C-alpha positions as CSV (number, residue, x, y, z in Angstrom):
1,X,-17.9,-13.5,-26.4
2,X,-15.4,-10.6,-26.1
3,X,-12.6,-11.1,-23.5
4,X,-13.1,-9.5,-20.1
5,X,-9.4,-9.0,-19.5
6,X,-8.5,-5.6,-20.8
7,X,-12.1,-4.3,-20.8
8,X,-13.4,-1.5,-18.6
9,X,-15.5,-3.6,-16.3
10,X,-17.5,-2.1,-13.4
11,X,-16.8,-3.5,-10.0
12,X,-18.6,-6.7,-9.2
13,X,-18.7,-5.7,-5.6
14,X,-20.0,-2.2,-6.3
15,X,-23.7,-3.0,-5.6
16,X,-22.9,-4.5,-2.3
17,X,-20.9,-1.5,-1.2
18,X,-23.4,1.2,-2.3
19,X,-26.4,-0.6,-0.8
20,X,-24.8,-1.4,2.5
21,X,-24.9,-5.2,1.9
22,X,-21.1,-5.2,2.3
23,X,-20.2,-5.4,5.9
24,X,-17.1,-4.2,7.4
25,X,-15.1,-5.4,10.6
26,X,-17.0,-3.3,13.0
27,X,-20.4,-4.1,11.6
28,X,-20.7,-7.8,12.5
29,X,-23.1,-8.7,15.4
30,X,-23.4,-11.6,17.8
31,X,-26.1,-12.4,20.4
32,X,-23.7,-11.8,23.4
33,X,-21.8,-8.8,21.8
34,X,-20.2,-6.3,24.2
35,X,-18.0,-3.3,23.4
36,X,-14.5,-2.3,24.2
37,X,-12.9,1.1,24.6
38,X,-9.2,1.8,24.7
39,X,-7.5,4.1,27.2
40,X,-4.1,5.5,25.8
41,X,-1.1,6.9,27.6
42,X,-0.7,10.6,27.9
43,X,3.0,10.5,28.4
44,X,5.6,9.6,25.7
45,X,8.0,7.5,27.8
46,X,8.0,6.0,31.4
47,X,5.9,3.4,33.2
48,X,2.4,3.1,34.8
49,X,2.7,3.6,38.5
50,X,-1.0,3.1,39.3
51,X,-4.4,2.4,37.7
52,X,-7.5,3.3,39.7
53,X,-10.6,1.8,38.0
54,X,-12.9,1.7,41.0
55,X,-15.2,4.5,39.9
56,X,-15.4,3.1,36.4
57,X,-16.2,-0.4,37.7
58,X,-19.2,1.0,39.6
59,X,-20.9,2.2,36.4
60,X,-23.8,0.0,35.5
61,X,-23.1,-1.9,32.4
62,X,-19.3,-2.1,32.8
63,X,-18.1,-5.7,32.6
64,X,-14.4,-5.7,32.9
65,X,-11.3,-3.4,33.0
66,X,-8.3,-5.2,31.5
67,X,-4.9,-3.9,32.4
68,X,-1.3,-5.2,32.2
69,X,-1.9,-6.7,35.7
70,X,-5.1,-8.7,35.1
71,X,-5.0,-9.5,31.4
72,X,-5.1,-13.1,30.1
73,X,-1.7,-14.6,29.5
74,X,0.0,-14.0,26.2
75,X,3.2,-15.3,24.6
76,X,6.5,-14.2,26.0
77,X,9.2,-14.4,23.2
78,X,9.7,-11.7,20.6
79,X,9.3,-14.2,17.8
80,X,5.8,-15.1,18.9
81,X,4.7,-11.4,18.2
82,X,6.3,-11.2,14.8
83,X,3.9,-11.2,11.9
84,X,4.7,-11.9,8.3
85,X,5.9,-8.4,7.5
86,X,7.4,-7.4,10.9
87,X,10.8,-5.8,10.7
88,X,13.7,-8.3,10.8
89,X,15.2,-6.5,13.8
90,X,13.5,-5.4,17.0
91,X,10.9,-6.5,19.6
92,X,7.3,-6.0,18.3
93,X,5.0,-3.9,20.4
94,X,2.6,-5.8,22.7
95,X,-0.5,-4.1,23.9
96,X,-1.2,-4.3,27.7
97,X,1.9,-6.5,28.0
98,X,3.5,-4.5,31.0
99,X,3.7,-1.3,32.7
100,X,6.3,0.3,30.4
101,X,5.2,3.3,28.2
102,X,6.9,3.4,24.8
103,X,5.0,6.3,23.1
104,X,2.3,8.8,23.6
105,X,-1.1,7.3,22.7
106,X,0.0,3.7,23.6
107,X,-3.0,1.5,24.6
108,X,-2.8,0.8,28.3
109,X,-6.3,-0.2,29.4
110,X,-9.2,-2.0,27.7
111,X,-12.6,-1.3,29.2
112,X,-15.4,-3.6,28.2
113,X,-19.1,-2.8,28.7
114,X,-22.6,-3.8,27.5
115,X,-22.8,-0.7,25.3
116,X,-20.1,1.5,23.6
117,X,-21.3,4.7,25.0
118,X,-21.1,3.2,28.6
119,X,-17.6,2.0,27.8
120,X,-16.5,5.5,26.6
121,X,-17.9,7.2,29.5
122,X,-16.6,4.8,32.1
123,X,-13.2,5.0,30.5
124,X,-13.1,8.7,31.4
125,X,-13.4,7.8,35.1
126,X,-10.2,5.7,35.3
127,X,-7.3,7.5,36.9
128,X,-3.8,6.7,35.8
129,X,-0.5,7.8,37.5
130,X,2.8,7.6,35.7
131,X,6.5,7.8,36.3
132,X,7.8,9.8,33.5
133,X,11.2,9.5,31.7
134,X,13.0,11.8,29.3
135,X,11.9,11.2,25.6
136,X,12.7,12.5,22.2
137,X,10.3,12.9,19.2
138,X,12.2,15.3,17.1
139,X,14.1,13.8,14.1
140,X,16.4,16.8,13.8
141,X,17.4,16.5,17.5
142,X,18.4,12.8,16.9
143,X,19.8,12.9,13.4
144,X,23.4,12.9,14.6
145,X,22.8,9.6,16.4
146,X,21.3,7.9,13.4
147,X,22.8,4.5,12.3
148,X,23.2,3.0,9.0
149,X,21.2,-0.1,7.8
150,X,22.2,-2.6,5.3
151,X,20.7,-1.9,1.8
152,X,21.0,-4.0,-1.4
153,X,21.9,-0.9,-3.3
154,X,25.5,-1.1,-4.6
155,X,27.9,1.8,-4.6
156,X,29.8,2.4,-7.9
157,X,33.2,4.0,-8.2
158,X,34.0,7.0,-6.0
159,X,30.9,9.2,-5.8
160,X,32.5,11.8,-3.6
161,X,35.6,12.3,-5.7
162,X,33.5,12.3,-9.0
163,X,31.2,14.9,-7.5
164,X,34.0,17.3,-6.6
165,X,35.4,17.0,-10.1
166,X,32.0,17.5,-11.9
167,X,31.5,20.5,-14.1
168,X,28.1,21.2,-12.7
169,X,27.1,20.2,-9.2
170,X,23.9,20.3,-7.2
171,X,23.6,19.3,-3.5
172,X,20.5,19.9,-1.3
173,X,18.6,18.5,1.6
174,X,15.0,17.6,1.3
175,X,12.5,16.8,4.1
176,X,9.3,14.8,4.2
177,X,7.4,15.0,7.5
178,X,5.6,12.3,9.4
179,X,2.3,11.5,7.6
180,X,-0.5,9.3,8.9
181,X,-2.9,7.1,7.1
182,X,-6.5,8.3,7.4
183,X,-8.6,5.6,5.7
184,X,-12.4,6.3,5.9
185,X,-12.9,3.1,7.8
186,X,-11.4,3.1,11.3
187,X,-9.5,0.2,12.5
188,X,-11.9,-2.3,14.1
189,X,-12.1,-5.9,15.2
190,X,-15.1,-8.0,16.2
191,X,-14.1,-11.2,18.0
192,X,-17.1,-13.5,18.0
193,X,-17.0,-16.2,20.7
194,X,-17.9,-19.6,19.2
195,X,-17.5,-21.6,22.3
196,X,-14.9,-24.1,23.5
197,X,-12.1,-21.4,23.1
198,X,-12.8,-20.9,19.4
199,X,-13.2,-17.4,17.8
200,X,-14.1,-15.9,14.5
201,X,-12.4,-12.6,14.3
202,X,-13.7,-10.0,11.8
203,X,-10.7,-7.6,11.4
204,X,-9.7,-4.7,9.2
205,X,-6.6,-6.0,7.6
206,X,-4.6,-6.5,4.4
207,X,-3.9,-10.1,5.2
208,X,-6.4,-12.4,7.0
209,X,-3.9,-15.4,7.1
210,X,-1.2,-13.1,8.5
211,X,-3.5,-12.0,11.3
212,X,-4.7,-15.6,11.9
213,X,-1.1,-16.9,12.3
214,X,-0.2,-13.9,14.5
215,X,-3.2,-14.4,16.9
216,X,-2.6,-18.2,17.2
217,X,1.0,-17.4,18.1
218,X,0.3,-14.7,20.6
219,X,-2.5,-16.6,22.3
220,X,-1.0,-20.1,21.9
221,X,-3.9,-21.3,19.8
222,X,-4.3,-24.0,17.2
223,X,-5.1,-22.8,13.6
224,X,-8.4,-24.3,13.7
225,X,-9.4,-22.4,16.8
226,X,-9.1,-18.9,15.3
227,X,-10.7,-17.9,11.9
228,X,-10.1,-14.4,10.6
229,X,-12.3,-12.7,8.1
230,X,-12.0,-9.4,6.2
231,X,-14.3,-9.5,3.2
232,X,-14.3,-5.7,2.8
233,X,-11.8,-3.1,3.8
234,X,-12.6,0.6,3.7
235,X,-9.1,1.7,2.8
236,X,-5.8,0.7,4.3
237,X,-2.9,1.7,2.1
238,X,-0.3,-0.2,4.0
239,X,-1.6,0.6,7.5
240,X,-3.2,-2.9,7.6
241,X,-0.3,-5.0,6.5
242,X,0.6,-5.7,10.1
243,X,-1.9,-6.6,12.7
244,X,-2.8,-3.6,14.6
245,X,-3.4,-3.5,18.3
246,X,-7.2,-3.5,18.3
247,X,-7.3,-7.1,17.0
248,X,-5.2,-8.2,19.9
249,X,-7.3,-6.4,22.4
250,X,-10.6,-7.5,21.0
251,X,-9.3,-11.2,21.1
252,X,-7.9,-10.6,24.5
253,X,-11.3,-9.4,25.8
254,X,-13.2,-12.3,24.2
255,X,-10.9,-14.8,25.6
256,X,-11.1,-13.2,29.1
257,X,-15.0,-12.9,29.1
258,X,-15.7,-15.9,27.0
259,X,-18.1,-13.7,25.0
260,X,-18.0,-11.6,21.7
261,X,-16.2,-8.3,21.9
262,X,-16.1,-5.5,19.4
263,X,-13.5,-2.8,19.5
264,X,-13.5,0.2,17.1
265,X,-10.7,2.8,17.4
266,X,-11.6,6.4,17.4
267,X,-10.0,8.7,14.8
268,X,-7.6,10.1,17.4
269,X,-6.5,6.6,18.4
270,X,-5.6,5.9,14.8
271,X,-2.7,8.2,15.2
272,X,-1.3,5.8,17.7
273,X,-0.7,3.3,14.9
274,X,2.1,3.3,12.4
275,X,2.8,6.1,10.0
276,X,5.1,7.2,7.1
277,X,8.3,8.1,8.7
278,X,9.6,11.5,8.7
279,X,12.7,11.5,6.5
280,X,15.6,13.8,5.8
281,X,17.0,13.3,2.3
282,X,20.3,14.5,1.0
283,X,20.9,14.3,-2.7
284,X,24.2,15.3,-4.5
285,X,24.3,15.1,-8.2
286,X,27.4,15.9,-10.3
287,X,27.3,16.2,-14.1
288,X,29.1,17.2,-17.2
289,X,28.0,20.3,-19.0
290,X,26.0,18.2,-21.5
291,X,23.9,16.7,-18.6
292,X,25.7,13.3,-18.4
293,X,25.7,12.2,-14.7
294,X,29.1,11.6,-13.3
295,X,28.0,11.2,-9.7
296,X,24.9,10.4,-7.7
297,X,24.8,10.4,-3.9
298,X,21.5,9.8,-2.1
299,X,21.4,9.6,1.7
300,X,18.3,9.3,3.9
301,X,17.7,9.6,7.6
302,X,14.3,8.2,8.6
303,X,12.4,7.8,11.8
304,X,12.0,4.5,13.5
305,X,10.8,3.5,17.0
306,X,12.9,2.7,20.0
307,X,11.9,-1.0,19.8
308,X,11.9,-1.8,16.0
309,X,14.1,-1.1,13.1
310,X,11.5,-0.3,10.3
311,X,12.8,1.0,6.9
312,X,12.2,0.8,3.3
313,X,14.3,1.7,0.2
314,X,14.5,5.5,-0.1
315,X,17.9,5.9,-1.6
316,X,18.3,3.4,-4.5
317,X,15.8,4.6,-7.1
318,X,18.4,6.6,-9.1
319,X,20.1,3.3,-9.9
320,X,16.8,2.2,-11.6
321,X,16.5,5.3,-13.7
322,X,19.7,7.1,-14.5
323,X,23.2,6.1,-15.7
324,X,26.1,7.1,-13.6
325,X,29.5,5.6,-13.3
326,X,29.8,6.7,-9.6
327,X,27.1,6.4,-7.0
328,X,26.6,6.0,-3.3
329,X,23.4,5.2,-1.3
330,X,23.1,5.3,2.4
331,X,20.0,4.8,4.6
332,X,20.1,5.7,8.3
333,X,17.6,5.3,11.0
334,X,17.0,7.7,14.0
335,X,15.2,6.1,17.1
336,X,12.5,8.2,18.5
337,X,9.9,7.6,21.2
338,X,7.1,7.0,18.7
339,X,5.2,4.0,17.4
340,X,7.0,2.0,14.7
341,X,6.8,3.4,11.3
342,X,5.0,1.4,8.8
343,X,4.2,1.0,5.1
344,X,2.3,3.8,3.4
345,X,1.4,3.8,-0.2
346,X,4.7,3.3,-2.2
347,X,6.9,3.2,1.0
348,X,10.4,4.5,0.3
349,X,9.6,5.6,-3.3
350,X,7.1,8.2,-2.5
351,X,9.6,9.9,-0.3
352,X,12.9,9.0,-2.0
353,X,11.8,9.8,-5.5
354,X,10.5,13.1,-4.3
355,X,14.0,14.1,-3.2
356,X,15.7,12.6,-6.3
357,X,13.3,14.1,-8.8
358,X,13.3,17.6,-7.1
359,X,17.2,17.4,-7.3
360,X,17.1,16.4,-11.0
361,X,14.9,19.4,-11.7
362,X,17.3,21.7,-9.9
363,X,20.2,20.2,-11.9
364,X,18.3,20.8,-15.1
365,X,17.9,24.5,-14.1
366,X,21.6,24.7,-13.3
367,X,22.3,23.2,-16.7
368,X,19.7,25.3,-18.6
369,X,18.3,22.1,-19.9
370,X,14.7,21.0,-20.4
371,X,13.9,18.6,-17.5
372,X,12.8,15.9,-19.9
373,X,15.9,16.3,-22.0
374,X,18.0,15.8,-18.9
375,X,16.3,12.6,-18.0
376,X,16.6,11.3,-21.5
377,X,20.4,12.0,-21.6
378,X,20.8,10.1,-18.3
379,X,18.3,7.3,-19.3
380,X,19.3,3.8,-18.3
381,X,18.1,0.7,-20.0
382,X,19.5,-1.4,-17.2
383,X,19.2,-1.7,-13.5
384,X,22.5,-0.2,-12.2
385,X,22.3,-2.1,-9.0
386,X,22.4,-5.6,-10.6
387,X,23.5,-4.6,-14.1
388,X,20.6,-6.4,-15.7
389,X,18.0,-5.3,-18.3
390,X,14.4,-4.8,-17.5
391,X,11.6,-7.2,-18.4
392,X,10.1,-4.1,-20.0
393,X,10.6,-0.4,-19.7
394,X,8.6,2.0,-21.8
395,X,9.6,5.1,-19.8
396,X,10.8,7.0,-22.9
397,X,7.2,6.5,-24.3
398,X,5.7,7.8,-21.0
399,X,7.8,11.0,-21.3
400,X,6.7,11.4,-25.0
401,X,3.0,10.7,-24.5
402,X,2.7,12.5,-21.3
403,X,4.5,15.6,-22.6
404,X,2.4,15.6,-25.8
405,X,-0.9,15.4,-23.9
406,X,0.1,18.0,-21.3
407,X,1.4,20.5,-24.0
408,X,4.8,20.6,-22.5
409,X,6.3,22.0,-25.7
410,X,4.5,25.3,-24.9
411,X,6.4,25.7,-21.6
412,X,8.5,28.9,-21.2
413,X,11.3,27.6,-19.0
414,X,11.9,30.9,-17.2
415,X,10.5,31.0,-13.7
416,X,7.6,33.5,-13.2
417,X,7.2,33.8,-17.0
418,X,3.7,32.1,-17.3
419,X,0.6,33.8,-16.0
420,X,-3.2,33.6,-15.9
421,X,-4.5,36.8,-14.8
422,X,-3.4,37.4,-11.2
423,X,-2.0,33.9,-10.9
424,X,1.5,32.7,-11.7
425,X,1.5,29.5,-13.7
426,X,4.0,26.8,-13.2
427,X,4.6,23.5,-15.1
428,X,6.7,20.8,-13.6
429,X,7.4,17.1,-14.2
430,X,9.0,14.2,-12.6
431,X,9.6,10.5,-13.2
432,X,8.0,7.7,-11.2
433,X,9.2,4.1,-10.5
434,X,8.1,1.2,-8.4
435,X,8.6,-2.5,-8.1
436,X,6.8,-5.1,-10.2
437,X,6.5,-7.7,-7.6
438,X,4.8,-11.1,-7.7
439,X,4.6,-13.8,-5.2
440,X,3.1,-17.3,-4.9
441,X,-0.7,-17.6,-4.2
442,X,-3.3,-20.3,-4.4
443,X,-6.9,-20.3,-5.6
444,X,-9.8,-22.7,-5.7
445,X,-12.5,-23.0,-8.3
446,X,-15.8,-24.9,-7.8
447,X,-17.6,-25.4,-11.2
448,X,-21.3,-26.6,-11.0
449,X,-23.3,-28.3,-13.7
450,X,-25.5,-25.2,-14.1
451,X,-22.4,-23.3,-15.5
452,X,-21.6,-21.2,-12.4
453,X,-18.0,-21.0,-10.9
454,X,-17.1,-19.9,-7.4
455,X,-13.5,-18.7,-7.2
456,X,-11.9,-18.4,-3.8
457,X,-8.6,-17.1,-2.4
458,X,-7.7,-15.8,1.0
459,X,-6.5,-12.4,-0.6
460,X,-8.0,-9.3,0.8
461,X,-9.6,-6.6,-1.4
462,X,-8.7,-3.3,0.2
463,X,-10.6,-1.3,-2.4
464,X,-8.3,-1.9,-5.3
465,X,-10.7,-4.1,-7.2
466,X,-9.4,-7.6,-6.6
467,X,-13.0,-9.1,-6.6
468,X,-13.5,-7.6,-10.1
469,X,-10.0,-8.6,-11.5
470,X,-10.3,-12.2,-10.4
471,X,-13.9,-12.5,-11.7
472,X,-12.7,-11.1,-15.1
473,X,-9.7,-13.6,-15.2
474,X,-11.8,-16.5,-14.2
475,X,-14.5,-15.6,-16.8
476,X,-12.0,-15.6,-19.5
477,X,-10.1,-18.7,-18.3
478,X,-13.4,-20.7,-17.8
479,X,-15.1,-19.3,-20.9
480,X,-18.2,-18.1,-18.9
481,X,-20.1,-14.9,-18.6
482,X,-18.8,-12.7,-15.7
483,X,-22.3,-12.9,-14.2
484,X,-21.7,-16.7,-13.8
485,X,-18.6,-16.0,-11.6
486,X,-18.7,-15.3,-7.8
487,X,-15.6,-14.5,-5.9
488,X,-14.9,-15.3,-2.2
489,X,-12.0,-13.4,-0.5
490,X,-10.8,-12.4,2.9
491,X,-11.2,-15.6,4.8
492,X,-8.2,-17.4,6.5
493,X,-9.7,-20.8,5.7
494,X,-9.5,-20.1,1.9
495,X,-6.5,-21.0,-0.2
496,X,-3.2,-19.4,0.6
497,X,-2.5,-15.8,-0.3
498,X,0.0,-13.1,0.7
499,X,-0.9,-9.9,2.5
500,X,-2.3,-7.5,-0.2
501,X,0.5,-4.9,-0.5
502,X,3.4,-4.0,-2.7
503,X,1.2,-3.8,-5.7
504,X,1.6,-7.6,-6.2
505,X,-1.9,-9.0,-5.7
506,X,-3.3,-8.6,-9.2
507,X,-0.4,-10.5,-10.8
508,X,-0.1,-13.1,-8.0
509,X,-3.7,-14.0,-7.5
510,X,-4.6,-13.8,-11.3
511,X,-2.0,-16.4,-12.2
512,X,-3.3,-18.6,-9.4
513,X,-6.8,-18.4,-10.9
514,X,-5.4,-19.3,-14.4
515,X,-3.5,-22.2,-13.0
516,X,-6.5,-23.8,-11.3
517,X,-8.7,-23.0,-14.3
518,X,-6.3,-25.1,-16.3
519,X,-6.9,-28.0,-13.9
520,X,-10.6,-27.6,-14.3
521,X,-10.2,-27.7,-18.1
522,X,-8.1,-30.8,-17.7
523,X,-10.9,-32.5,-15.7
524,X,-13.5,-31.4,-18.2
525,X,-11.5,-32.8,-21.1
526,X,-11.0,-36.1,-19.2
527,X,-14.8,-36.5,-18.7
528,X,-15.6,-35.3,-22.2
529,X,-13.4,-38.1,-23.7
530,X,-15.6,-40.6,-21.9
531,X,-18.7,-39.5,-23.8
532,X,-19.5,-41.9,-26.6
533,X,-18.3,-40.6,-30.0
534,X,-16.9,-37.6,-28.3
535,X,-15.6,-35.0,-30.8
536,X,-12.8,-34.2,-28.4
537,X,-11.6,-38.0,-28.1
538,X,-8.4,-37.3,-30.0
539,X,-7.8,-33.7,-28.7
540,X,-4.9,-32.9,-26.4
541,X,-5.2,-30.6,-23.4
542,X,-2.8,-28.1,-25.0
543,X,-5.2,-27.9,-28.0
544,X,-8.3,-27.1,-26.0
545,X,-9.7,-24.0,-24.5
546,X,-12.9,-23.0,-22.6
547,X,-15.0,-20.6,-24.5
548,X,-18.7,-19.7,-24.6
549,X,-19.6,-22.3,-22.0
550,X,-17.9,-25.1,-24.0
551,X,-14.7,-26.9,-24.1
552,X,-13.5,-26.7,-27.6
553,X,-10.5,-27.3,-29.9
554,X,-8.3,-24.2,-30.3
555,X,-7.9,-24.7,-34.0
556,X,-11.3,-26.0,-35.0
557,X,-13.9,-24.2,-32.8
558,X,-16.8,-26.4,-34.1
559,X,-15.2,-29.4,-32.4
560,X,-16.6,-28.6,-28.9
561,X,-18.8,-30.0,-26.1
562,X,-20.8,-27.7,-23.7
563,X,-19.7,-27.8,-20.1
564,X,-23.3,-28.7,-19.1
565,X,-23.3,-31.8,-21.4
566,X,-19.9,-32.9,-20.3
567,X,-20.9,-32.8,-16.5
568,X,-24.3,-34.4,-17.3
569,X,-22.9,-37.3,-19.3
570,X,-20.2,-37.8,-16.6
571,X,-22.8,-37.6,-13.9
572,X,-20.7,-34.9,-12.2
573,X,-22.4,-32.3,-10.1
574,X,-19.3,-30.3,-9.4
575,X,-15.7,-30.0,-10.3
576,X,-13.5,-28.6,-7.5
577,X,-9.9,-27.9,-8.0
578,X,-7.3,-26.0,-6.1
579,X,-3.8,-24.9,-7.3
580,X,-0.9,-22.9,-6.2
581,X,1.0,-20.8,-8.6
582,X,4.7,-20.3,-8.1
583,X,6.6,-17.8,-10.2
584,X,10.0,-19.1,-11.4
585,X,13.1,-17.2,-10.1
586,X,14.5,-14.8,-12.6
587,X,17.7,-13.0,-11.5
588,X,18.5,-12.0,-15.1
589,X,16.0,-9.2,-15.3
590,X,14.8,-6.1,-13.3
591,X,11.1,-5.8,-12.8
592,X,9.6,-2.3,-12.4
593,X,6.7,-0.1,-13.3
594,X,7.5,3.5,-14.5
595,X,5.6,6.8,-15.1
596,X,6.1,10.4,-16.1
597,X,4.1,12.9,-14.1
598,X,3.3,16.4,-15.4
599,X,1.7,19.0,-13.1
600,X,0.4,22.5,-13.6
601,X,0.0,24.8,-10.7
602,X,-1.5,28.2,-10.3
603,X,-0.2,30.4,-7.5
604,X,-1.9,33.6,-6.2
605,X,0.9,36.1,-6.5
606,X,-0.2,38.1,-3.5
607,X,-1.5,35.4,-1.2
608,X,0.7,32.5,-2.2
609,X,-2.2,30.1,-2.4
610,X,-1.1,27.0,-4.6
611,X,-3.8,25.2,-6.7
612,X,-2.9,22.1,-8.7
613,X,-5.1,22.7,-11.8
614,X,-3.9,19.8,-14.1
615,X,-2.0,16.6,-13.7
616,X,-1.1,14.2,-16.5
617,X,0.2,10.8,-15.3
618,X,1.6,8.5,-18.1
619,X,2.1,5.0,-16.7
620,X,3.9,2.0,-18.2
621,X,2.7,-1.0,-16.1
622,X,2.5,-4.0,-18.4
623,X,-0.8,-5.4,-19.4
624,X,-3.8,-3.5,-17.9
625,X,-6.4,-6.0,-16.7
626,X,-9.2,-3.4,-16.2
627,X,-8.7,0.1,-17.5
628,X,-11.6,1.4,-15.3
629,X,-10.4,0.3,-12.0
630,X,-6.8,0.9,-13.0
631,X,-7.5,4.5,-13.8
632,X,-9.1,4.8,-10.4
633,X,-5.9,3.4,-8.7
634,X,-3.7,6.0,-10.6
635,X,-6.1,8.9,-9.8
636,X,-6.2,7.9,-6.2
637,X,-2.4,8.0,-6.1
638,X,-2.3,11.4,-7.8
639,X,-4.7,12.8,-5.2
640,X,-2.5,11.4,-2.4
641,X,0.5,13.0,-4.1
642,X,-1.3,16.4,-4.0
643,X,-1.8,15.8,-0.4
644,X,1.8,15.0,0.1
645,X,3.0,18.1,-1.8
646,X,0.6,20.7,-0.3
647,X,-1.3,19.4,2.8
648,X,-0.2,16.5,4.8
649,X,1.9,16.8,7.9
650,X,1.6,15.2,11.4
651,X,2.3,18.0,14.0
652,X,4.1,17.0,17.2
653,X,4.4,19.0,20.3
654,X,7.9,17.9,21.2
655,X,7.6,19.2,24.7
656,X,5.0,16.4,25.3
657,X,5.9,14.0,22.5
658,X,2.2,14.1,21.4
659,X,0.5,14.4,18.0
660,X,-1.4,17.7,18.1
661,X,-3.5,17.3,14.9
662,X,-4.8,13.8,15.4
663,X,-8.1,14.3,13.5
664,X,-9.1,15.0,9.9
665,X,-10.2,18.5,10.6
666,X,-6.6,19.6,11.4
667,X,-4.6,16.9,9.7
668,X,-5.2,18.3,6.1
669,X,-5.9,16.0,3.2
670,X,-7.1,17.0,-0.3
671,X,-10.8,17.6,-0.6
672,X,-12.9,18.0,-3.8
673,X,-11.9,21.7,-4.1
674,X,-8.2,20.8,-4.1
675,X,-8.5,18.2,-6.9
676,X,-9.0,19.4,-10.5
677,X,-8.2,17.8,-13.9
678,X,-6.4,14.5,-13.7
679,X,-5.6,12.6,-16.9
680,X,-4.2,9.0,-16.9
681,X,-2.5,7.5,-19.8
682,X,-1.6,3.8,-19.9
683,X,1.4,3.3,-22.2
684,X,1.2,0.1,-24.2
685,X,3.9,-2.2,-22.6
686,X,3.9,-5.8,-23.8
687,X,6.0,-7.9,-21.3
688,X,6.5,-11.5,-22.2
689,X,9.2,-12.0,-19.6
690,X,7.7,-10.9,-16.3
691,X,4.9,-13.5,-16.3
692,X,2.6,-15.3,-18.8
693,X,-0.1,-12.6,-18.7
694,X,2.4,-9.6,-18.8
695,X,0.8,-8.1,-15.7
696,X,2.4,-5.6,-13.4
697,X,1.0,-3.9,-10.3
698,X,-0.7,-0.5,-10.2
699,X,-1.6,0.3,-6.6
700,X,1.5,2.4,-5.8
701,X,3.1,3.8,-9.0
702,X,0.3,6.4,-9.2
703,X,1.7,8.4,-6.2
704,X,5.4,8.2,-7.0
705,X,6.8,11.4,-8.5
706,X,3.6,13.5,-8.0
707,X,4.9,15.5,-5.1
708,X,8.1,16.2,-6.9
709,X,6.2,17.3,-10.1
710,X,4.1,19.7,-8.1
711,X,7.2,21.0,-6.1
712,X,9.0,21.5,-9.4
713,X,5.9,23.3,-10.9
714,X,5.8,25.6,-7.8
715,X,9.4,26.6,-8.4
716,X,8.6,27.3,-12.1
717,X,5.7,29.5,-11.2
718,X,7.3,31.5,-8.4
719,X,11.2,31.1,-8.7
720,X,11.1,29.9,-5.0
721,X,12.4,26.4,-4.3
722,X,10.7,24.8,-1.3
723,X,12.4,21.6,-0.2
724,X,10.5,20.7,2.9
725,X,7.0,19.4,2.5
726,X,4.2,20.3,2.6
727,X,4.5,23.5,0.4
728,X,2.5,26.1,2.5
729,X,1.9,29.8,2.3
730,X,4.4,30.6,5.0
731,X,7.3,28.8,3.2
732,X,6.7,30.5,-0.1
733,X,6.6,33.9,1.6
734,X,9.6,33.1,3.9
735,X,11.7,31.9,0.9
736,X,10.7,34.7,-1.5
């Protein structure tokens, strides 16, 4: 039987999704189910002076109007509202907690009715009066008040002095606007009243156990009183790492009414949740005439809310890619009257690497060097922050294979020199880098005498293919056909798992499955040795393997006993084992994934319309468990990178502090017509250091560097450098 790991395996949950068998958080029913609708604030800062719900309460079918005045009691201390991934500093947002207004779109009333349409209509009848206060939602207005936050990135030498002494210098400011997640599935929660104060909460989340602990803390409940489930997630991309407010309000309503409540946010209400923070990035590079970097300075100013300090690493990526004896990295935050920023695919890297790789392209132009050649001259085999080598780094090979596949050698470096009819053609490239993280996780396997195994873990599958990966790993580890494996995920009562984010779930949960499979094998061997004249009586655990439905000697495959015979002779109906895998600490190596992204754009010379016609993304990410789902991950990241470069921007009217394009008609994302040829290359990268399977994550590396490659291609096509995203017609025309 060929191994499943490394094979292009179709999703084991695919049939459930395409037939509608898979149910999402807003699709679960209960006999007494009622429906909630949220009313949001229309001001950006102030307090609620008065809520008049009399007319709404007269509507037939309206059950309750919950406000800060009559809501059930919740926890008081800040720490009770902190979830597993909450920022270290700050006071988490509490929906319906008091009369204060912190941002436009803040939930301030929950109306519950027998039908959703009734709830929506009745909500329109509620009248709210405010006492407004001065507010600010413009990053440029507040940049001078930004404050520095502590980062692990280490300054080297004197970057300022080295920059001034450099033979060739480049300094520029880059801007990434606020971007909002727009997953197809809206955020939703169905809180099912089980009686006696107990709830089963179906929630759209990336971490059921995180939500379960959070709800227990907020509502002073015991763990056995709240069960959280999220078996399928229709996209999250970081927006579901923290519990969103609808799960609090659905639970609040269920506890207040002692009946089941479903709350599904509207698309507009999704813009009252977290977002990728708008960021101003300043990069200064000083080099010698041969391209050797003498100085790197990367500073960022990012948005955070008034009540929390959310930030990710925008500024330290150069230390992972390029050698420089002098460097300085500074990350600042500007407080605005907006919701807290949150993680969005490759947080920090998608934005910071855009600025860094755009600056590297500009330096290459100034040096009259090929962009790949500049990067190779500055290439670092060590993490400059910690001065340690990588567990593996096949970035040079990414450059080579990506360039060869793309045809980079045919590139004329002169801007505006390549054409296709009436269109200017531009070729650009950039480097990608992300963290290869891994955290402890647990798994359970129940093996039955008929040769079926159920694998369970509390991990969420947010569309990345976790069901399939774990089925593949379990099938190989247990020596069973993948059809004999079933996987249970997304239930807070299952073995411990982290939130699904950071590209760490494949490595983390896979090793938990392998660990528990070893325990199953140990139990099978123990029972097999009790069989009279057992061929395995003298075989040690280290010399056995599970293969083809048998426990067998590694060295003499004929020495084996079928699993069914072992369990029959031992009168064992099932073997159930649970194990937690903990990765040993390793401070002697850096752990990262890398990529080289090549993009072709075609620009209409008269209209300025930009089309991304080709992308080649060469990725080095350790051992690839499933090339089929892995390719999907990278392609999805590339599409999002196209959106970041050319389409996505949350528009604020700073007079009102309000998002003006809170819908997917006016918040532009790439559609089919915007996406052309995308080729993914997985560079072979054996890694015997990072973990036993050599696995690194893939969820986020796909987007990193894409926006920079496209921006660099636009410059090559037009000779116009646009540094503030997205690149639109007006900016090309204005800068020409």
